[in-house]
Backbone bond lengths (Angstrom), bond angles and torsions (degrees), N, CA, C in turn:
res aa  C-N    CA-C-N  psi(-1)  N-CA   C-N-CA  omega(-1)  CA-C   N-CA-C  phi
1 M - - - 1.459 - - 1.522 109.62 -
2 L 1.322 116.34 137.17 1.455 121.65 179.21 1.522 110.52 -111.84
3 E 1.319 114.82 134.89 1.453 121.55 171.24 1.529 107.49 -98.55
4 C 1.337 116.72 144.94 1.451 121.17 175.23 1.525 107.58 -135.04
5 V 1.337 116.04 123.39 1.464 121.20 -173.31 1.532 107.58 -110.69
6 V 1.327 116.12 90.28 1.461 121.69 -172.45 1.525 110.43 -87.09
7 N 1.326 115.68 125.51 1.461 122.00 178.18 1.524 109.45 -99.92
8 I 1.328 116.09 115.59 1.461 122.68 -178.63 1.524 109.61 -106.60
9 S 1.320 116.56 135.45 1.467 121.26 -178.15 1.529 110.86 -82.15
10 E 1.319 115.33 67.92 1.468 123.35 173.41 1.516 108.69 -161.32
11 G 1.331 115.76 120.89 1.452 119.27 178.62 1.504 113.42 -142.96
12 R 1.333 116.95 12.15 1.461 120.28 -177.20 1.517 113.58 -114.42
13 D 1.308 117.04 -32.30 1.460 120.52 179.72 1.530 108.25 -91.15
14 R 1.322 116.60 98.01 1.459 121.54 -175.75 1.524 111.81 -62.42
15 R 1.315 116.45 -31.96 1.464 119.99 179.42 1.524 110.61 -61.56
16 I 1.325 116.83 -43.93 1.464 120.65 -179.92 1.524 110.89 -68.56
17 V 1.326 116.99 -43.75 1.473 120.08 179.31 1.526 110.35 -59.94
18 D 1.332 116.38 -43.32 1.468 119.92 179.35 1.521 111.40 -65.00
19 E 1.328 116.58 -39.22 1.465 119.34 178.76 1.530 110.74 -64.26
20 L 1.325 116.64 -42.11 1.461 120.07 177.73 1.526 110.75 -62.42
21 A 1.318 116.96 -42.53 1.464 120.52 179.04 1.522 111.34 -62.30
22 T 1.311 116.91 -38.76 1.466 121.18 -179.59 1.526 111.39 -64.10
23 T 1.337 117.36 -34.92 1.470 119.78 -177.78 1.524 112.58 -66.77
24 V 1.338 116.95 -21.17 1.476 120.28 -177.45 1.523 111.10 -123.90
25 A 1.317 117.12 25.13 1.475 121.87 -170.34 1.527 113.38 -55.16
26 D 1.318 118.40 -39.21 1.465 120.36 -176.05 1.522 112.87 -66.47
27 D 1.324 117.05 -28.33 1.459 121.11 -175.64 1.525 112.56 -113.46
28 L 1.332 116.56 16.21 1.458 122.05 -177.24 1.527 111.13 -96.45
29 L 1.334 116.46 125.48 1.461 120.92 176.97 1.520 112.36 -98.82
30 D 1.345 116.89 -31.32 1.456 119.13 -175.10 1.525 110.03 -164.93
31 V 1.342 115.64 149.59 1.466 122.34 169.33 1.522 107.35 -131.01
32 H 1.309 115.90 125.53 1.470 120.86 173.74 1.521 107.14 -116.17
33 T 1.347 115.98 121.76 1.457 121.55 -175.93 1.516 110.47 -119.18
34 D 1.330 115.84 136.45 1.461 121.39 179.44 1.526 108.93 -132.48
35 A 1.315 116.56 117.58 1.461 121.22 -176.58 1.525 112.30 -69.36
36 H 1.344 117.56 -38.11 1.467 119.92 -179.20 1.523 110.86 -69.25
37 H 1.327 116.70 -43.12 1.459 119.67 174.12 1.529 110.74 -69.25
38 N 1.322 116.09 -22.77 1.470 123.64 -173.64 1.526 109.18 54.43
39 R 1.327 113.72 56.57 1.465 120.99 -170.98 1.519 109.17 -151.47
40 S 1.326 116.26 142.61 1.455 121.69 174.54 1.518 109.35 -128.48
41 V 1.317 115.53 135.01 1.460 122.21 -178.85 1.524 108.42 -109.31
42 F 1.332 116.00 115.38 1.457 122.91 -178.40 1.529 108.55 -103.48
43 T 1.331 116.91 118.29 1.457 121.16 176.06 1.519 108.34 -94.70
44 L 1.325 116.20 115.76 1.464 122.76 -172.25 1.526 110.57 -122.17
45 I 1.321 115.03 164.33 1.452 122.62 175.45 1.524 108.76 -117.90
46 G 1.337 116.58 134.27 1.454 120.93 174.58 1.521 113.81 92.11
47 E 1.339 114.59 -172.58 1.465 121.32 -176.84 1.529 113.94 -105.00
48 E 1.314 117.63 -25.68 1.465 119.48 -175.52 1.524 111.70 -74.18
49 A 1.318 116.98 -42.65 1.468 120.05 -177.33 1.525 112.80 -59.88
50 P 1.338 120.31 -42.70 1.465 119.02 177.17 1.523 113.17 -58.18
51 R 1.330 117.12 -36.95 1.470 119.62 178.08 1.524 111.01 -67.78
52 T 1.315 115.98 -44.12 1.469 120.20 178.86 1.517 110.88 -60.14
53 L 1.316 115.80 -45.26 1.467 120.71 179.91 1.523 111.28 -64.18
54 A 1.321 116.75 -46.15 1.458 120.66 -178.66 1.526 111.55 -61.20
55 Q 1.314 116.50 -45.09 1.460 119.66 -177.75 1.525 111.29 -62.78
56 R 1.325 117.07 -43.39 1.465 120.07 -179.21 1.525 111.05 -69.36
57 A 1.324 117.59 -38.14 1.461 120.71 178.64 1.526 110.92 -62.00
58 V 1.310 116.54 -41.49 1.465 120.48 179.35 1.526 110.72 -66.07
59 E 1.310 116.72 -34.01 1.467 120.27 177.49 1.530 112.22 -68.23
60 L 1.328 117.02 -34.03 1.462 121.35 -171.35 1.524 114.83 -94.05
61 L 1.338 117.70 -24.86 1.461 120.08 -166.23 1.527 112.82 -119.52
62 D 1.327 115.21 161.00 1.463 122.49 -177.93 1.531 107.99 -137.08
63 I 1.334 116.98 115.22 1.465 121.00 -175.86 1.524 111.73 -65.48
64 T 1.322 118.72 -24.94 1.470 120.27 -178.64 1.523 111.73 -69.74
65 R 1.326 117.48 -14.85 1.464 121.64 178.12 1.525 112.43 -101.61
66 H 1.308 116.38 6.00 1.459 120.62 -173.34 1.515 111.80 -88.40
67 E 1.327 114.94 135.89 1.461 122.22 171.16 1.522 107.53 -135.68
68 G 1.331 116.96 139.43 1.463 119.73 179.17 1.505 111.30 -179.18
69 A 1.323 115.44 164.52 1.465 121.03 -175.72 1.520 112.86 -74.47
70 H 1.330 117.77 -25.20 1.466 120.79 -173.04 1.531 111.04 -86.97
71 P 1.338 118.08 137.91 1.477 120.04 174.19 1.520 110.81 -59.45
72 R 1.337 117.10 146.89 1.473 120.69 179.46 1.519 109.69 -158.66
73 L 1.327 115.09 151.31 1.458 121.71 174.30 1.517 112.11 -109.33
74 G 1.351 116.84 -19.52 1.452 117.74 -176.04 1.507 112.99 -164.94
75 I 1.313 114.80 -179.62 1.464 122.28 178.57 1.526 109.90 -65.47
76 V 1.325 116.68 -53.40 1.474 121.45 173.74 1.526 104.17 -94.15
77 D 1.316 115.97 84.14 1.457 120.40 -162.16 1.522 113.05 -76.44
78 V 1.328 116.84 -47.49 1.460 121.12 -176.23 1.525 108.93 -135.84
79 V 1.339 115.95 131.56 1.472 121.45 -179.04 1.532 108.50 -133.73
80 P 1.341 118.13 84.92 1.462 119.97 178.17 1.533 112.25 -94.10
81 F 1.323 115.87 136.98 1.463 121.80 173.53 1.529 108.64 -101.16
82 V 1.337 115.28 134.67 1.460 121.91 -172.02 1.532 109.07 -127.39
83 P 1.333 118.85 123.81 1.468 119.55 177.83 1.526 111.15 -74.40
84 L 1.342 115.49 131.81 1.465 122.26 175.43 1.524 108.94 -122.62
85 G 1.323 115.95 155.08 1.471 120.08 174.91 1.508 112.44 57.09
86 D 1.347 115.98 -123.60 1.462 121.33 -176.72 1.520 113.14 -83.22
87 S 1.327 118.57 -5.23 1.464 120.48 179.42 1.527 110.14 -71.59
88 S 1.325 115.37 148.53 1.458 121.20 -177.73 1.523 111.00 -107.84
89 W 1.319 115.07 169.31 1.471 121.10 174.29 1.531 109.99 -57.21
90 D 1.346 116.65 -41.00 1.468 120.35 -179.96 1.526 111.29 -63.91
91 D 1.339 117.17 -36.28 1.469 120.25 176.26 1.531 110.07 -61.50
92 A 1.327 115.87 -45.29 1.466 119.86 -179.65 1.518 110.93 -67.56
93 L 1.315 117.75 -37.98 1.458 121.59 178.82 1.526 110.79 -63.93
94 S 1.308 117.04 -41.48 1.464 120.69 177.95 1.526 111.22 -64.97
95 A 1.336 116.24 -40.48 1.463 120.18 177.82 1.525 110.45 -63.99
96 R 1.339 115.64 -41.83 1.470 119.71 176.74 1.516 111.24 -56.09
97 D 1.336 115.83 -48.88 1.460 120.14 -175.77 1.526 111.41 -66.89
98 R 1.334 117.25 -35.76 1.466 119.71 177.38 1.526 110.52 -66.18
99 F 1.335 116.85 -43.54 1.464 119.64 178.89 1.524 110.49 -63.84
100 A 1.317 117.25 -43.63 1.466 121.00 -179.36 1.520 111.44 -61.46
101 S 1.317 116.31 -42.53 1.468 120.49 178.31 1.518 110.54 -63.58
102 W 1.338 116.40 -43.69 1.465 120.87 178.29 1.532 111.16 -63.38
103 G 1.333 117.63 -48.95 1.449 121.09 -176.39 1.510 113.38 -63.96
104 S 1.327 116.12 -38.76 1.461 119.39 -179.22 1.517 112.31 -72.45
105 S 1.340 117.34 -32.33 1.463 120.52 -178.03 1.528 112.16 -90.55
106 E 1.334 117.50 -50.06 1.469 120.51 -175.83 1.520 112.70 -74.83
107 L 1.328 117.60 -35.52 1.464 120.77 -178.31 1.526 112.79 -102.11
108 S 1.324 116.91 -7.18 1.474 122.45 -179.63 1.524 111.96 56.98
109 I 1.332 115.83 40.80 1.458 121.99 -179.82 1.527 109.08 -110.88
110 P 1.334 117.91 133.09 1.468 119.30 175.60 1.529 111.30 -65.14
111 V 1.318 116.03 140.57 1.461 122.24 -175.98 1.527 110.36 -123.13
112 F 1.321 115.59 129.49 1.460 122.69 170.52 1.526 107.86 -104.10
113 L 1.315 116.93 129.89 1.459 122.25 -179.69 1.525 110.49 -95.74
114 Y 1.329 115.92 141.10 1.462 119.54 175.43 1.521 110.36 -142.14
115 G 1.312 114.47 164.83 1.468 120.59 178.89 1.502 112.41 118.45
116 T 1.322 117.47 -35.76 1.465 121.82 175.32 1.520 109.75 -124.96
117 E 1.340 116.67 -42.73 1.462 120.81 -176.15 1.528 112.83 -79.82
118 K 1.331 115.90 -39.53 1.466 120.95 -174.94 1.519 108.47 -159.72
119 T 1.332 116.15 172.46 1.461 120.39 179.62 1.529 110.26 -99.90
120 L 1.326 115.45 161.32 1.457 120.37 177.52 1.537 111.62 -63.42
121 P 1.343 119.91 -44.72 1.471 118.57 176.86 1.529 112.98 -58.21
122 D 1.325 116.73 -35.59 1.459 120.47 178.30 1.529 110.78 -63.69
123 I 1.332 116.36 -42.19 1.462 120.36 178.13 1.519 110.35 -63.01
124 R 1.324 117.34 -44.04 1.461 120.38 -178.48 1.536 111.66 -60.00
125 K 1.315 117.06 -35.38 1.459 120.89 -179.94 1.526 112.65 -76.26
126 R 1.330 117.09 -35.73 1.467 119.86 -165.66 1.522 115.37 -111.03
127 A 1.349 118.24 -11.86 1.467 120.81 -174.09 1.525 111.63 -56.28
128 F 1.334 115.39 129.32 1.470 124.03 178.28 1.526 113.18 63.60
129 V 1.332 116.71 10.85 1.471 120.98 174.19 1.526 107.70 -105.97
130 D 1.343 116.04 -69.92 1.457 119.70 172.88 1.525 110.99 -128.06
131 L 1.331 115.71 18.99 1.467 121.53 178.67 1.526 109.09 -132.83
132 S 1.329 116.06 120.15 1.463 121.72 179.69 1.522 110.55 -92.95
133 P 1.335 117.72 155.48 1.468 120.08 177.39 1.527 111.88 -58.86
134 D 1.323 115.53 152.09 1.458 120.78 177.17 1.513 111.99 -80.99
135 M 1.324 116.32 -26.80 1.464 122.04 179.54 1.519 109.20 -143.21
136 G 1.321 115.74 153.86 1.455 120.86 173.48 1.517 113.85 83.24
137 P 1.330 116.78 -166.66 1.467 121.72 -178.35 1.519 111.84 -58.56
138 L 1.315 115.95 156.11 1.464 121.23 -179.30 1.516 112.76 -86.99
139 A 1.325 117.54 -12.01 1.463 122.41 179.03 1.523 109.40 -116.71
140 P 1.344 118.08 154.10 1.472 119.85 179.49 1.521 112.57 -58.86
141 H 1.320 115.74 145.77 1.466 122.24 172.02 1.522 107.90 -63.14
142 Q 1.315 116.92 139.39 1.464 120.99 -173.39 1.521 113.08 -56.89
143 R 1.343 117.86 -40.27 1.461 121.15 -177.25 1.525 112.85 -107.13
144 A 1.347 116.81 -25.96 1.467 120.02 -171.69 1.524 113.80 -105.63
145 G 1.331 118.82 -9.63 1.458 120.40 -179.73 1.510 112.09 69.64
146 A 1.331 116.76 -126.51 1.466 122.69 -179.33 1.519 109.66 -135.73
147 M 1.328 115.91 166.02 1.464 121.86 177.59 1.522 109.89 -120.86
148 C 1.327 115.77 141.52 1.458 122.54 171.12 1.527 106.50 -106.48
149 V 1.310 116.63 112.27 1.465 121.69 -175.12 1.524 108.18 -114.49
150 G 1.331 115.73 124.13 1.452 117.80 -171.24 1.506 115.09 -137.55
151 V 1.322 113.27 -179.99 1.458 122.67 171.63 1.524 105.59 -132.79
152 R 1.311 116.15 138.48 1.465 120.00 -178.99 1.515 110.13 -157.07
153 S 1.312 114.69 164.86 1.453 120.72 170.49 1.526 108.71 -80.32
154 V 1.315 116.19 175.31 1.460 120.91 177.73 1.525 109.27 -60.09
155 L 1.331 115.94 131.98 1.458 120.39 171.15 1.521 108.38 -130.92
156 V 1.331 115.33 169.97 1.458 121.57 177.85 1.527 108.04 -118.93
157 A 1.332 116.24 121.99 1.462 120.98 173.86 1.528 107.44 -90.47
158 Y 1.323 115.92 126.92 1.461 118.73 -166.74 1.522 110.56 -148.69
159 N 1.324 115.98 133.63 1.460 121.85 178.49 1.522 110.25 -117.59
160 V 1.317 116.51 140.06 1.467 121.94 173.13 1.523 108.18 -122.97
161 W 1.326 115.98 124.33 1.456 122.73 -178.48 1.519 110.11 -90.09
162 L 1.331 116.06 139.52 1.466 121.30 179.22 1.525 110.84 -102.01
163 R 1.308 114.79 147.54 1.460 121.83 177.61 1.531 109.59 -99.21
164 D 1.336 116.41 135.65 1.473 121.41 174.10 1.524 111.69 51.35
165 S 1.334 116.13 52.58 1.451 120.36 -179.32 1.519 110.02 -135.18
166 D 1.337 116.39 178.33 1.465 120.66 -179.86 1.521 109.32 -133.05
167 V 1.343 115.22 172.77 1.460 119.37 -172.53 1.525 111.90 -67.97
168 A 1.330 118.03 -32.91 1.465 119.51 177.89 1.526 110.61 -62.89
169 T 1.326 116.43 -41.73 1.463 120.87 179.80 1.520 111.15 -66.29
170 V 1.314 116.70 -44.20 1.464 119.50 -176.65 1.529 110.70 -68.33
171 R 1.316 117.40 -33.16 1.468 119.53 175.70 1.531 111.15 -67.99
172 R 1.316 116.30 -37.81 1.463 119.95 177.36 1.531 110.49 -64.55
173 I 1.333 116.30 -42.38 1.468 120.24 179.04 1.520 110.37 -63.34
174 A 1.337 116.93 -43.49 1.463 120.18 178.93 1.523 110.92 -58.57
175 A 1.313 116.83 -41.47 1.468 120.36 179.29 1.517 111.69 -66.10
176 V 1.326 117.30 -37.98 1.466 121.58 -177.38 1.528 111.69 -69.24
177 I 1.334 117.44 -40.57 1.469 120.26 -174.65 1.529 113.13 -86.76
178 R 1.314 117.17 -11.94 1.465 121.34 -177.32 1.526 110.51 -61.66
179 K 1.336 116.45 136.84 1.465 122.13 178.65 1.520 108.62 -160.10
180 P 1.332 118.80 176.39 1.470 119.31 -175.06 1.525 114.38 -55.75
181 S 1.319 118.22 -33.07 1.461 120.58 -178.41 1.520 113.32 -90.41
182 L 1.346 117.66 -2.96 1.461 121.66 -174.14 1.527 110.13 -144.22
183 R 1.332 115.14 115.35 1.463 120.07 172.39 1.522 108.16 -98.55
184 A 1.325 117.01 139.95 1.463 119.69 -174.07 1.520 111.53 -144.54
185 L 1.342 114.97 143.09 1.460 123.44 172.36 1.518 107.98 -128.56
186 G 1.318 117.07 144.23 1.455 121.40 170.86 1.511 109.19 -99.03
187 L 1.332 117.02 122.25 1.465 120.89 -173.03 1.524 111.76 -127.07
188 Q 1.322 114.30 144.63 1.461 121.51 166.77 1.518 106.80 -87.07
189 V 1.316 117.30 121.60 1.464 121.98 -176.99 1.525 107.62 -125.98
190 G 1.323 116.26 98.46 1.452 119.97 -173.53 1.520 109.42 65.31
191 D 1.329 116.17 -128.93 1.457 120.09 178.52 1.528 112.33 -97.47
192 R 1.353 116.85 13.22 1.463 121.59 177.83 1.523 109.73 -123.05
193 V 1.335 115.08 170.93 1.464 119.94 176.15 1.521 109.06 -125.57
194 Q 1.328 115.06 153.02 1.460 120.05 -179.39 1.519 110.40 -144.56
195 V 1.319 115.17 154.57 1.460 122.07 165.17 1.524 105.81 -95.46
196 S 1.329 116.02 113.59 1.460 122.40 -179.88 1.528 107.78 -97.45
197 M 1.338 116.74 122.21 1.462 120.59 -169.93 1.523 113.36 -128.29
198 N 1.314 114.88 148.52 1.454 123.02 164.25 1.519 107.41 -113.70
199 L 1.315 116.52 117.32 1.466 122.29 178.41 1.525 106.57 -91.47
200 I 1.323 115.63 91.37 1.465 119.62 -168.89 1.525 113.19 -83.13
201 E 1.319 116.63 -11.05 1.469 121.51 170.80 1.523 107.79 -132.26
202 P 1.344 117.30 79.96 1.471 119.92 -174.97 1.520 114.17 -62.46
203 T 1.336 117.80 -20.01 1.466 119.00 176.11 1.531 110.84 -70.16
204 V 1.321 116.64 -24.36 1.468 122.14 178.98 1.523 110.35 -94.90
205 T 1.328 115.64 -49.77 1.467 121.79 -179.19 1.521 108.48 -129.61
206 G 1.340 115.57 100.88 1.453 121.54 177.05 1.514 110.70 -96.56
207 P 1.336 117.65 -174.75 1.462 120.65 179.74 1.520 114.09 -55.40
208 L 1.333 117.57 -40.51 1.459 120.10 -179.44 1.526 111.29 -63.26
209 Q 1.328 116.85 -46.08 1.457 120.52 -179.07 1.533 111.24 -66.77
210 A 1.340 116.54 -37.61 1.467 120.01 179.13 1.524 110.91 -66.60
211 F 1.315 116.04 -43.97 1.464 121.35 178.60 1.524 110.67 -58.80
212 E 1.320 115.88 -47.20 1.464 120.16 -178.07 1.526 111.57 -68.42
213 A 1.335 117.12 -33.24 1.467 120.01 177.98 1.521 110.92 -62.55
214 V 1.333 116.53 -41.29 1.466 120.22 177.71 1.523 109.80 -68.64
215 R 1.327 117.00 -42.77 1.459 121.29 -175.54 1.534 112.33 -66.11
216 E 1.310 117.34 -21.12 1.466 119.74 175.41 1.528 112.05 -63.48
217 H 1.353 116.43 -22.55 1.456 120.56 -171.87 1.526 114.14 -113.96
218 A 1.331 117.73 -10.72 1.465 119.24 -176.55 1.517 110.38 -163.32
219 S 1.325 115.53 165.40 1.456 121.34 174.93 1.527 108.91 -77.37
220 V 1.325 115.41 127.64 1.468 121.36 -174.78 1.521 110.23 -98.82
221 E 1.343 115.32 136.88 1.455 120.64 179.54 1.526 112.79 -96.31
222 G 1.322 116.73 -29.17 1.461 119.58 -179.19 1.511 111.39 172.73
223 A 1.334 115.91 173.99 1.456 122.28 -178.97 1.520 109.54 -127.48
224 E 1.331 115.25 158.17 1.461 120.65 -178.59 1.521 109.42 -144.92
225 L 1.329 116.22 117.86 1.458 121.64 172.56 1.518 108.84 -81.77
226 V 1.332 116.03 132.66 1.461 121.42 177.33 1.524 107.75 -107.25
227 G 1.316 117.26 111.41 1.456 120.41 -177.28 1.520 111.97 87.45
228 L 1.335 115.73 -144.93 1.460 121.70 -172.94 1.525 111.63 -121.76
229 I 1.336 115.24 165.60 1.461 122.24 176.06 1.527 109.32 -128.02
230 P 1.332 117.53 153.29 1.470 119.29 172.07 1.528 110.21 -69.49
231 Q 1.315 116.13 156.55 1.463 120.96 179.29 1.524 111.48 -57.36
232 W 1.333 117.08 -36.69 1.459 119.23 -176.73 1.531 112.30 -67.31
233 V 1.323 117.34 -25.92 1.466 119.61 174.23 1.529 109.87 -69.82
234 L 1.332 116.09 -43.06 1.467 119.74 177.07 1.527 110.81 -62.80
235 D 1.336 117.05 -41.86 1.460 121.19 -177.47 1.531 112.42 -61.77
236 A 1.326 116.69 -24.82 1.465 120.67 -178.87 1.528 112.76 -81.37
237 I 1.332 116.83 -4.33 1.465 121.47 -177.81 1.522 109.16 -108.25
238 P 1.323 119.27 128.84 1.473 119.77 176.36 1.528 110.65 -56.82
239 Q 1.324 116.26 136.86 1.465 120.55 -177.04 1.524 111.91 -58.40
240 T 1.309 117.71 -28.23 1.464 121.18 -179.80 1.526 112.24 -66.51
241 R 1.338 117.22 -15.48 1.468 120.70 -179.16 1.522 112.35 -103.41
242 W 1.332 119.13 -4.02 1.463 121.12 -173.70 1.526 113.21 -56.84
243 E 1.313 116.85 -49.57 1.465 119.43 -176.79 1.526 111.12 -63.10
244 E 1.327 116.48 -44.13 1.457 120.90 -179.88 1.525 111.70 -61.09
245 L 1.319 116.18 -35.82 1.459 121.30 -176.14 1.532 112.86 -92.83
246 D 1.331 117.40 3.19 1.472 122.89 177.54 1.528 112.47 62.62
247 V 1.326 116.54 41.41 1.458 121.21 175.24 1.521 109.04 -128.36
248 S 1.335 116.01 158.28 1.459 122.16 -179.87 1.523 107.97 -168.80
249 P 1.338 118.35 169.81 1.462 119.26 175.24 1.527 112.90 -55.69
250 A 1.325 117.49 -33.46 1.467 121.39 -178.30 1.523 112.59 -69.90
251 T 1.335 118.04 -14.73 1.466 120.22 178.65 1.524 112.59 -95.82
252 T 1.337 117.58 11.10 1.458 120.04 179.47 1.527 111.27 -92.24
253 I 1.321 115.02 150.28 1.467 120.98 176.35 1.523 109.94 -59.69
254 E 1.320 116.52 -41.18 1.462 120.51 -177.04 1.528 111.58 -62.30
255 F 1.331 117.06 -41.69 1.461 120.98 178.43 1.524 110.22 -61.81
256 R 1.322 117.12 -45.31 1.461 120.31 -177.63 1.528 112.28 -70.04
257 L 1.343 117.22 -32.68 1.472 119.19 175.63 1.521 110.46 -65.68
258 A 1.330 116.70 -41.62 1.463 119.73 177.79 1.522 110.58 -64.32
259 E 1.317 116.36 -39.81 1.457 121.98 177.44 1.535 110.48 -61.76
260 R 1.326 116.40 -43.34 1.469 121.12 178.20 1.525 110.85 -63.29
261 A 1.334 117.56 -42.85 1.461 121.22 -179.90 1.529 110.29 -60.69
262 R 1.338 117.02 -41.47 1.473 120.30 177.90 1.533 110.34 -65.19
263 R 1.306 116.61 -40.33 1.449 121.35 -177.67 1.528 111.50 -64.87
264 L 1.320 116.63 -35.88 1.464 120.58 -176.25 1.521 113.71 -91.66
265 S 1.344 116.67 -7.21 1.476 119.03 -177.00 1.533 110.96 -78.62
């Protein structure tokens, strides 16, 4: 089984987000929407739903009208395929390449590949500067921009909000805590600031460790899980900390898969 966590550059128009969710309802495990980031993260199962979602998003949205706190290259900004269960890295890599070929040809959108060739942060820094797309047109699509299509292992997207702080401080904290298992950005989000993180090796740095790393440097106001986590990530966190860290059994991939199976039975 393959998971695909599609990041769409729209988080303010609830009507559009709901319409996108409806188009992939059978294969949708979760939607996390953030108005300040102006971004929605759709956790999907399989290969067909990501294509359906991408095509409809491109029809509905225009990157030239987009504003938000989160970095982005396009409407269908990030499309990572993740192997779950019996699926292998090669299965996810093949799915990535099929989606990239489809998106670049059918939607005429330039595609940058990541996961084996390069990293997503590298693409964000270099795209259309000294790095050309791997597939499709060499210039951004007029309305859709570009897509970053990748393969990766399970990661945890996680935000920690700071109390009584400013963007300079949060950027400094992000730089200090950054390491191979933890990618971090300091962002101004509305009238608050946050450390926005990808925990790319949750066995090394999970939500608890990330939360505590930030708290070593500043007063923390709260935490926010973006998307879902595997059960084993939840199991590594003492139950007494679940509420504080914004995790629970209902935020696990396994819970949502069981929920989907009941819904489709």
